[in-house]
TIKOLDO-84855 format. One record per residue: residue in three letters; x, y, z of N, C-alpha, C in turn; residue number from 1. Coordinates in steps of 0.001 Angstrom, whole numbers. Each point is the difference from the previous one (the first is absolute). Layout:
# residues N
code,n.east,n.north,n.up,ca.east,ca.north,ca.up,c.east,c.north,c.up,pos
ala,X,Y,Z,X,Y,Z,X,Y,Z,NUM
...
//
This chain:
# residues 320
code,n.east,n.north,n.up,ca.east,ca.north,ca.up,c.east,c.north,c.up,pos
met,10901,44353,19404,-848,-748,930,-649,982,980,1
pro,-1280,-179,361,-656,919,945,707,40,1343,2
leu,-65,1152,665,593,135,1323,-809,-815,1017,3
val,676,-510,1029,-616,-812,1053,347,617,1341,4
thr,-986,125,882,249,528,1338,109,-1153,987,5
leu,1152,-52,671,292,-1062,956,-148,522,1423,6
gly,-370,-883,917,-151,383,1401,634,-1010,925,7
ala,709,491,1025,634,-851,1007,-564,348,1368,8
val,-553,-987,688,-566,200,1338,1109,-29,1043,9
gln,-4,987,899,803,-30,1218,-966,257,1149,10
ala,-280,-1026,782,-1038,151,1023,133,-1073,1067,11
glu,-687,248,1117,-27,-968,1096,-1170,-950,-206,12
pro,250,-1314,65,-1111,-954,-109,-819,-40,1281,13
ile,-1135,-654,-82,-841,-238,1177,129,-1466,380,14
tyr,271,-245,1268,282,-1355,480,-1226,-632,663,15
leu,-188,-1296,-262,-962,-858,709,-1443,474,-132,16
asp,-306,739,-1059,-1372,465,-272,-168,35,-1518,17
leu,-463,-1105,-551,-50,-156,-1453,-907,1029,-655,18
asp,-1191,218,550,-930,933,-637,551,1423,6,19
ala,644,394,1091,601,1338,58,1157,116,-990,20
ser,769,-1080,-152,1108,-9,-953,-518,147,-1430,21
val,-1077,-709,-315,-603,91,-1331,-535,1413,-234,22
ala,-619,587,1012,-536,1354,-135,1115,1005,-292,23
lys,1141,-150,686,1118,914,-258,564,-214,-1398,24
thr,47,-1238,-439,463,-310,-1352,-877,683,-1041,25
ile,-1297,-110,180,-948,615,-937,139,1515,19,26
ser,216,583,1179,199,1443,109,1241,447,-765,27
leu,1082,-779,86,1225,348,-721,-179,-156,-1509,28
ile,-764,-992,-414,-286,-163,-1431,-764,1216,-516,29
ala,-995,460,764,-770,1186,-397,895,1239,-42,30
glu,859,148,993,917,1149,40,939,-16,-1200,31
ala,519,-1187,-328,899,-115,-1150,-724,363,-1300,32
ala,-1237,-463,-125,-776,307,-1209,-217,1496,-147,33
glu,-239,680,1111,-161,1463,-41,1260,692,-493,34
lys,1151,-624,247,1278,538,-454,308,-391,-1440,35
gly,-899,-766,-620,194,-413,-1388,833,-1248,-175,36
val,257,-726,1100,838,-1197,-64,-689,-1099,-798,37
gln,761,-640,-893,-515,-1115,-794,532,-1343,480,38
val,1211,0,560,592,-1218,558,467,330,1410,39
leu,-561,-715,991,285,279,1404,632,-1224,652,40
gly,1146,211,653,679,-1077,691,-132,124,1505,41
phe,-372,-1106,653,-87,-70,1455,1211,-753,557,42
pro,336,224,1274,1130,-691,619,-231,-1505,159,43
glu,1067,-695,375,-90,-1418,335,-978,-175,1170,44
val,-798,-1061,-55,-1046,-329,982,-656,1257,577,45
trp,-402,886,-888,-700,1215,428,-1256,-358,781,46
val,-833,-881,-583,-1164,-478,748,501,-1090,948,47
gly,-115,265,1255,579,-845,1035,1068,761,757,48
gly,833,714,-764,1102,735,606,1179,-915,278,49
tyr,1186,596,105,1174,-836,258,56,-352,1487,50
pro,10,-1290,349,-120,-430,1401,1339,5,737,51
trp,374,1135,508,1298,138,652,220,-946,1184,52
pro,-1044,-466,721,260,-921,1116,755,-1267,-388,53
ile,-49,-432,-1260,748,-1201,-376,1500,236,64,54
trp,424,1281,-40,1416,356,122,355,441,1422,55
thr,-917,685,667,335,639,1275,-305,-857,1215,56
gln,-737,-1114,-198,-375,-868,1110,287,-1452,-380,57
asn,104,-861,989,167,-1416,-322,-1339,-605,-440,58
ala,47,-1217,-497,-1193,-616,-591,-1143,-130,997,59
tyr,311,-313,1260,-1051,-156,1000,-617,1346,367,60
thr,851,1016,162,-497,1321,384,-868,610,-1090,61
ser,369,-245,-1255,-728,613,-1124,-1182,-834,-462,62
phe,-231,-1156,625,-1004,-935,-509,-1399,600,-31,63
asp,-375,712,1047,-1335,596,46,-201,969,-1171,64
phe,1035,814,-266,-80,948,-1122,-105,-748,-1332,65
thr,858,-1008,-207,31,-651,-1316,-1270,-808,-269,66
val,-616,-557,1048,-1281,-696,-205,-1065,991,-461,67
lys,-57,1165,638,-946,1038,-422,344,514,-1395,68
tyr,1282,81,-289,446,465,-1319,-497,-944,-1096,69
arg,153,-1290,237,-509,-972,-979,-1514,166,-197,70
ala,-709,152,1099,-1463,82,-64,-472,1230,-751,71
thr,784,1070,32,-414,1251,-641,720,232,-1327,72
ser,652,-1046,-533,563,91,-1342,-1124,-76,-1031,73
leu,317,342,-1238,-1011,208,-1051,-57,-1178,-961,74
ser,-1180,-549,-189,-198,-1042,-1006,-209,635,-1373,75
arg,596,-617,-1004,-116,518,-1365,-1437,-45,-513,76
thr,-807,-908,526,-1375,-166,-489,-1037,557,982,77
ser,427,874,896,-882,509,1050,-788,1227,-451,78
ser,-1009,335,786,-772,1230,-264,876,1233,194,79
gln,967,-88,921,902,1148,220,874,260,-1234,80
met,529,-1086,-595,777,186,-1228,-886,545,-1111,81
gln,-1238,-455,-68,-909,492,-1028,-238,1494,153,82
arg,-52,492,1232,-152,1445,222,1179,761,-584,83
ile,1197,-540,158,1187,645,-574,-58,-50,-1520,84
gln,-405,-1136,-542,-146,-118,-1457,-1030,1000,-523,85
asp,-1111,135,711,-1046,942,-417,523,1441,26,86
ala,863,312,972,572,1344,67,910,258,-1188,87
cys,762,-1013,-411,853,145,-1189,-854,273,-1234,88
ala,-1116,-718,-104,-894,195,-1142,-671,1369,46,89
glu,-436,401,1185,-663,1301,135,929,1133,-401,90
his,1268,-102,391,950,1088,-243,869,-237,-1233,91
lys,-238,-1127,-685,697,-313,-1250,1515,107,167,92
ile,518,-763,960,1407,63,348,563,-1414,114,93
phe,1234,-186,-482,682,-1283,128,754,9,1322,94
val,-190,-1054,791,613,-73,1328,802,-1291,138,95
val,1205,128,515,731,-1169,497,-110,52,1514,96
leu,-758,-939,553,-326,-6,1419,844,-1033,731,97
gly,844,456,925,699,-913,884,-902,-372,1164,98
tyr,-115,-1289,306,-890,-408,1093,417,-1351,557,99
ser,-337,-224,1265,175,-1313,611,-1208,-835,-412,100
glu,248,-957,-882,-1080,-780,-606,-289,-1256,823,101
lys,-1253,-161,369,-426,-1183,758,-655,-996,-947,102
glu,517,-1234,16,-625,-1078,-764,49,-1267,846,103
gly,-1170,-506,355,-46,-1145,885,615,359,1343,104
gly,918,-826,478,643,258,1273,1335,696,-119,105
ser,323,505,-1199,1302,617,-236,-146,1432,-483,106
ile,1073,770,153,31,1358,-544,1259,173,-848,107
tyr,-67,970,-918,1068,234,-963,193,1505,-179,108
met,1225,387,-375,305,1404,-270,-282,255,-1483,109
ser,-1165,540,-292,-509,0,-1362,-102,1396,-604,110
gln,-51,10,-1319,-259,1212,-773,-1094,-306,-1018,111
ala,-1095,753,73,-1101,-144,-955,105,1112,-1032,112
phe,-36,-380,-1267,22,948,-1110,-1457,240,-411,113
ile,-552,1144,383,-1426,265,-203,-172,1039,-1101,114
ser,-760,-344,-1015,-162,859,-1175,-970,1143,276,115
pro,-28,1022,-880,-970,1097,147,-1449,-431,-153,116
ser,-226,-1236,-428,-1369,-523,-36,-323,-790,1263,117
gly,979,-99,916,-226,-695,1263,295,-1483,-27,118
thr,652,-475,-1061,323,-1420,-130,1395,-276,541,119
ile,150,-1066,768,1330,-428,414,629,-759,-1172,120
leu,929,662,-683,628,-601,-1176,1019,-1066,382,121
his,601,186,1168,1022,-946,451,173,176,1501,122
asn,333,-1091,667,297,50,1430,1260,-819,222,123
arg,1007,625,562,1257,-704,240,370,87,1478,124
arg,832,-956,437,418,-85,1386,1522,44,74,125
lys,515,663,1036,1442,58,215,564,-1417,-6,126
ile,977,-245,-867,440,-1386,-177,890,-487,1151,127
lys,613,912,735,805,-390,1165,-85,1108,1048,128
pro,-937,-115,955,-23,966,1097,1371,70,678,129
thr,317,1165,544,1340,262,511,132,-363,1481,130
his,987,-828,315,398,-283,1378,-1216,-421,838,131
val,-319,722,1088,-1095,-447,873,-1376,146,-642,132
glu,-100,687,-1131,-1274,33,-733,-466,-1415,-330,133
arg,955,-921,-129,-341,-1374,-365,-707,-739,1127,134
thr,7,570,1213,-753,-603,1099,-1482,341,-79,135
leu,-356,951,-858,-1380,478,-60,-644,-264,-1356,136
trp,734,293,-1071,-572,-83,-1343,563,-1178,-793,137
gly,-832,-554,-877,443,-1034,-926,660,606,-1223,138
glu,514,-879,-863,727,421,-1197,-893,-72,-1233,139
gly,243,903,-949,-675,-56,-1284,547,-1132,-855,140
gln,-855,-582,-824,418,-1057,-921,282,603,-1393,141
ser,106,-851,-985,523,438,-1298,-847,1085,-666,142
ser,-1295,44,282,-829,1049,-603,459,1392,443,143
ser,676,56,1148,477,1281,508,1273,465,-688,144
leu,583,-847,-846,1130,433,-818,-461,928,-1121,145
thr,-1289,-81,-332,-567,985,-919,-195,1282,784,146
thr,762,1022,-360,10,1240,768,-491,1188,-807,147
val,-425,-239,-1249,-371,1092,-900,-1333,-314,-672,148
val,-866,1016,-108,-1232,-132,-767,-25,1066,-1092,149
ser,-591,-333,-1118,-153,950,-1107,-1324,727,145,150
thr,18,1317,-119,-1200,822,122,-23,1025,-1123,151
asp,-1111,713,-111,-83,1077,-989,968,1136,326,152
ile,407,92,1266,935,1046,419,1425,-375,-358,153
gly,331,-1265,153,1342,-507,-221,171,-1299,759,154
lys,1217,-502,31,288,-1232,729,395,362,1427,155
ile,-774,-523,968,153,375,1402,453,-1218,796,156
gly,1100,184,746,551,-1084,800,90,393,1460,157
ala,319,-983,849,109,279,1434,784,-1096,693,158
leu,715,403,1052,681,-917,902,-151,519,1426,159
asn,66,-916,954,-105,331,1416,1378,179,617,160
cys,255,1134,614,1138,214,887,1281,-587,-582,161
trp,631,-948,718,1295,-510,-448,-85,-980,-1156,162
glu,-1175,-227,-568,-27,-624,-1318,750,893,-988,163
asn,10,1303,291,755,937,-834,1508,-182,156,164
leu,410,-814,969,1415,-288,233,400,-1349,-591,165
gln,-947,-730,-571,287,-1309,-576,308,162,-1496,166
pro,1271,-101,-396,386,312,-1386,-727,-819,-1056,167
leu,-197,-1301,250,-623,-843,-1016,-1474,331,-161,168
leu,-670,308,1104,-1412,358,-68,-175,1341,-700,169
arg,859,960,340,-26,1286,-709,213,-210,-1499,170
tyr,1005,-801,-326,333,-223,-1407,-1174,-612,-750,171
tyr,-690,-937,674,-1151,-617,-657,-1102,1031,-225,172
glu,-156,937,923,-979,1069,-233,403,856,-1191,173
tyr,1266,342,-103,443,807,-1144,-329,-718,-1309,174
ser,179,-1333,8,-267,-776,-1218,-1476,21,-367,175
gln,-875,297,988,-1438,89,-269,-404,1386,-510,176
gly,971,892,-131,-233,1273,-670,-621,1084,854,177
ala,205,-33,1316,-611,1007,871,425,1412,-392,178
gln,-982,903,-49,255,1420,-245,-210,833,1268,179
ile,-938,-438,822,-297,638,1290,96,-1087,1056,180
his,793,240,1012,242,-1004,1038,-367,563,1360,181
val,-753,-777,783,-326,380,1370,895,-778,951,182
ala,827,724,746,818,-588,1055,-684,319,1324,183
gly,-594,-1011,625,-757,207,1238,857,-282,1215,184
trp,5,938,984,887,-96,1148,-746,222,1312,185
pro,493,-610,1096,-456,401,1330,699,1293,397,186
ala,-149,416,1250,736,1150,521,1396,-455,410,187
phe,1003,840,-269,1362,-225,484,539,1304,565,188
pro,800,-47,1071,687,1222,431,941,466,-1107,189
trp,32,1304,-249,757,513,-1152,1485,-308,117,190
lys,581,240,1157,1433,-198,199,237,-1157,985,191
ser,844,-939,-355,290,-1116,905,715,477,1257,192
glu,801,1060,-106,737,471,1176,-894,690,1019,193
asn,-1252,304,-383,-931,613,947,-707,-1022,887,194
val,168,-1269,-321,-649,-1071,752,800,-263,1278,195
gly,-706,-307,1084,636,-120,1304,621,-1343,298,196
phe,282,-815,-1005,685,-1281,173,681,-324,-1325,197
pro,921,-958,-46,662,-331,-1270,-1019,-351,-1083,198
tyr,70,695,-1116,-1056,-93,-1018,639,40,-1381,199
leu,-413,-910,-868,585,-97,-1333,-438,1160,-894,200
tyr,949,528,-754,-308,1088,-921,-1042,-410,-1034,201
asn,58,-1261,-452,-928,-410,-1050,-1446,-75,473,202
cys,-222,163,1318,-1358,64,540,-456,1431,248,203
ser,733,969,-511,-359,1411,184,-848,502,-1160,204
gly,-735,1081,257,-758,632,-1071,915,511,-1098,205
glu,1124,588,393,943,524,-985,462,-1094,-956,206
ala,339,-1174,531,482,-1100,-833,-1074,-469,-975,207
asn,-1241,-136,464,-1044,-559,-856,-584,1041,-954,208
tyr,112,1269,356,-249,1085,-962,993,-128,-1150,209
arg,1270,-187,337,1031,-122,-1035,-179,-1269,-816,210
leu,-412,-1077,657,-261,-1239,-733,-1117,193,-1017,211
ser,-1067,692,383,-1103,265,-931,498,803,-1198,212
arg,931,901,270,581,816,-1074,842,-858,-946,213
val,737,-950,578,793,-926,-819,-907,-837,-898,214
val,-1125,-462,562,-947,-793,-792,-498,803,-1201,215
ala,-271,1296,205,-420,854,-1110,1071,49,-1075,216
met,1256,202,408,1101,94,-971,278,-1334,-669,217
glu,-5,-1072,789,348,-1314,-520,-1065,-521,-963,218
gly,-1270,260,328,-1090,-488,-837,-503,1000,-1007,219
gln,547,1234,27,-458,1085,-874,-1524,129,38,220
met,-507,216,1199,-1443,134,173,-285,1045,1072,221
phe,-1189,542,-38,-431,912,1058,-295,-840,1247,222
val,465,471,1147,-190,-741,1243,-792,839,991,223
ile,-1124,-570,443,-808,574,1075,447,-663,1292,224
cys,707,748,819,489,-502,1283,-1017,421,1060,225
ala,-793,-955,489,-1095,278,941,360,-553,1375,226
thr,-193,802,1047,479,-403,1315,-1017,273,1111,227
gln,67,-836,1031,-749,265,1222,757,1010,860,228
val,-693,591,957,647,776,1050,-373,-616,1340,229
ala,828,258,1001,-254,-467,1362,-250,1206,887,230
arg,-1159,44,635,-372,1126,861,266,-339,1464,231
glu,540,968,724,397,-204,1386,-1156,-482,868,232
glu,-1207,464,-283,-1146,-389,831,-341,-1480,-135,233
arg,548,-682,-1024,-249,-1426,-202,1167,-861,505,234
phe,1056,604,513,1188,-761,383,-323,-1071,1050,235
gly,-895,310,911,-335,-943,1060,-584,-1290,-531,236
val,-1019,84,-838,-666,-1192,-521,908,-788,-932,237
leu,996,668,-603,896,-659,-946,1295,-480,645,238
gly,101,131,1313,1205,-446,678,1216,845,-301,239
leu,-203,1237,-439,1104,883,-385,395,968,1105,240
glu,-805,75,1034,245,979,1050,1296,-328,746,241
gly,898,973,64,1257,-177,705,1020,-865,-716,242
met,-311,-433,-1237,910,-865,-739,1168,766,-612,243
gly,-231,1286,-329,1044,780,-652,32,-162,-1503,244
leu,-985,-739,-566,-44,-149,-1461,-512,1285,-630,245
phe,-1164,449,452,-547,1301,-379,-100,843,1265,246
arg,372,1269,-65,-34,869,1175,-1179,976,-37,247
glu,-609,153,-1197,-1129,908,-193,-716,-442,-1265,248
asp,-1002,746,-444,-642,-330,-1277,1077,-110,-1065,249
asp,35,-1125,-713,1158,-262,-858,-383,-1044,-1042,250
gly,970,-358,-828,-122,-1199,-813,-252,184,-1473,251
gly,-597,1116,-418,-360,150,-1407,1167,451,-852,252
phe,119,-585,-1195,1026,444,-954,-529,-131,-1437,253
ala,-1283,327,-170,-651,-151,-1301,643,888,-1050,254
met,-48,-466,-1254,550,759,-1119,-528,-593,-1304,255
ile,96,789,-1054,-242,-485,-1361,1270,299,-792,256
phe,581,-1047,-583,1253,130,-737,-240,-154,-1505,257
gly,779,730,-784,-17,-170,-1440,848,-1189,-424,258
pro,-81,-409,-1275,711,-1198,-465,1519,152,-55,259
asp,497,1214,226,1444,202,134,393,199,1461,260
gly,-963,-176,920,257,123,1422,-263,1373,590,261
thr,-479,943,-813,-252,1350,494,-1189,23,956,262
pro,146,569,1217,-1172,229,851,-871,1080,-640,263
leu,-1284,-271,-143,-871,884,-775,-790,983,846,264
ile,154,-54,1331,-771,877,875,731,109,1333,265
glu,-324,1008,786,603,141,1316,-570,-1046,963,266
arg,859,-523,878,-458,-948,1001,-885,676,1035,267
leu,-910,-783,589,-734,435,1182,882,-204,1234,268
pro,-205,766,1079,688,-307,1255,-274,-1441,417,269
ala,955,-611,700,-25,-1441,260,-1246,-490,731,270
gly,-586,800,889,-1164,-453,751,-1320,532,-516,271
glu,27,661,-1140,-1200,680,-517,-746,-881,-990,272
glu,-1332,86,33,-831,-737,-944,-294,850,-1233,273
gly,-142,-657,-1138,-356,707,-1218,118,-910,-1209,274
ile,-336,544,-1156,128,-707,-1268,883,840,-913,275
leu,1158,-535,-361,873,668,-958,-519,-263,-1407,276
thr,31,988,-867,-468,-181,-1369,1017,552,-984,277
ala,55,-614,-1160,853,480,-1085,-628,-387,-1327,278
gln,-37,942,-920,-482,-288,-1355,1200,-383,-859,279
val,-87,-1144,-657,1158,-534,-716,-366,-353,-1434,280
asp,1032,-76,-828,-128,-413,-1394,736,-1327,-143,281
leu,-720,-1081,-286,630,-1311,-99,1017,-73,-1127,282
asp,-81,917,-958,1003,30,-1066,1383,351,527,283
asp,64,581,1205,1312,295,594,795,-1277,257,284
ile,-702,-1116,52,672,-1286,191,916,-309,-1185,285
leu,-374,475,-1175,766,-323,-1213,1434,516,99,286
ala,184,1192,549,1347,554,129,839,-851,947,287
ala,-609,-400,1144,735,-827,954,328,-1364,-602,288
lys,-953,-590,-737,219,-1301,-620,1080,57,-1075,289
ser,101,1134,-675,974,98,-1089,1426,-124,520,290
val,207,351,1263,1327,-69,596,241,-1372,630,291
cys,-1005,-511,716,189,-1246,750,-1317,-753,85,292
asp,-53,-1174,-615,-1182,-859,82,472,-1403,374,293
pro,-12,-352,1309,610,-1258,441,-736,-1255,-447,294
val,-1230,150,-521,-689,-1160,-565,-78,110,-1516,295
gly,789,903,-576,35,191,-1448,1427,119,-476,296
his,318,1144,-599,1309,152,-638,1163,24,989,297
tyr,-295,186,1293,1065,27,998,91,-1323,754,298
ser,-495,-1068,-607,55,-1329,601,943,-902,-796,299
arg,393,-1115,611,795,-1021,-680,-582,-1374,329,300
pro,-1160,-328,-602,-645,-1269,335,834,-1225,-353,301
asp,987,157,-891,885,-1113,-310,934,-317,1166,302
leu,171,984,905,870,-172,1156,-767,-72,1320,303
leu,-1055,810,121,-761,92,1247,-1487,-4,-319,304
ser,-757,-903,624,-1450,-42,-221,-688,-455,1272,305
leu,-1310,174,58,-788,-287,1186,-979,-1133,-281,306
asn,-30,-997,888,-977,-1079,-86,-1142,283,965,307
val,-1246,-132,-476,-1179,304,809,-923,-1212,6,308
asn,-364,-473,1188,-898,-1142,135,-1416,505,234,309
met,-874,-148,-990,-1367,489,98,-994,-1104,372,310
glu,509,-1174,403,-894,-1078,417,-476,262,1419,311
glu,-1305,52,183,-581,312,1298,176,-1171,967,312
ala,543,282,1178,97,-1026,1036,-1346,-112,721,313
lys,-439,-1219,273,-1297,-223,636,166,-909,1202,314
val,-830,222,1026,55,-858,1179,-811,-1283,-187,315
val,-896,4,-976,-828,-1176,-262,19,-294,-1491,316
his,282,-1243,-383,-52,-447,-1391,-1067,-1076,-100,317
glu,-1052,286,-751,-1109,-946,-121,122,-792,-1290,318
lys,-231,-1301,72,22,-859,-1164,-1355,-669,-139,319
ser,-498,-53,-1228,-1298,-629,-236,140,-1516,-58,320
//
């Protein structure tokens, strides 16, 4: 099988300025193309940025920020999205774009699968936003259970943040035959013990780096772990100043893992921006699958199986 060059974005998003965010996205797509990247993964809600005020402030204090955040989220059918699609076509690159998707009066934590011809092949939404995220974003419906698209490069899948921690959702992705998986993440402090208040280990960069590695091993697929970074100069607007969550430029833990869990490149420093790249051979998946294939020879469907409801839930049912 031909070699494929994968790219993982580690960068700081732009907040409350949609056009500037789109411009930075296009710049990163061009930079990745110059590096020979064929499949590029962006972090969770890259366009929009991760809105830390929903965690660091109460609902009333953060209201001004979240109203502006909604207003500057990205519509899938907008001219701004078309600019990103055109950049994918110009540079002939497949992109999984994490973005805060605006539709009507609601927003969603979405991933757009954009082909090298600039077509959105699939758009999925995080099926269960985490904790206080549910105060801001809506949930994806059954179409978002489809996490994999078939391309000339291979089968490409994606999940948002702790969707990678949901065993049944991961398993359903494996059953769809993903060969390349994009795990999109916000910024996290690398070590939980470095945080200035009681902080769960599973919310650390180290933990979610390791989780991305487990997903690679469990699904026998290449994993593009793409992450945001948090810059100290933005702490004020994000309600992070004096919180003790981040003490300096921090948050990035991007990596590209092989299907046996091997890290394929050196990590960038936690607060540094860049695009990690690795050239891979999808045939390497065969060796990993030969040992363990949890949706094939290493399964016991007579004892354990997964039920999936693909019926779309609707708020309005019209009868003629």
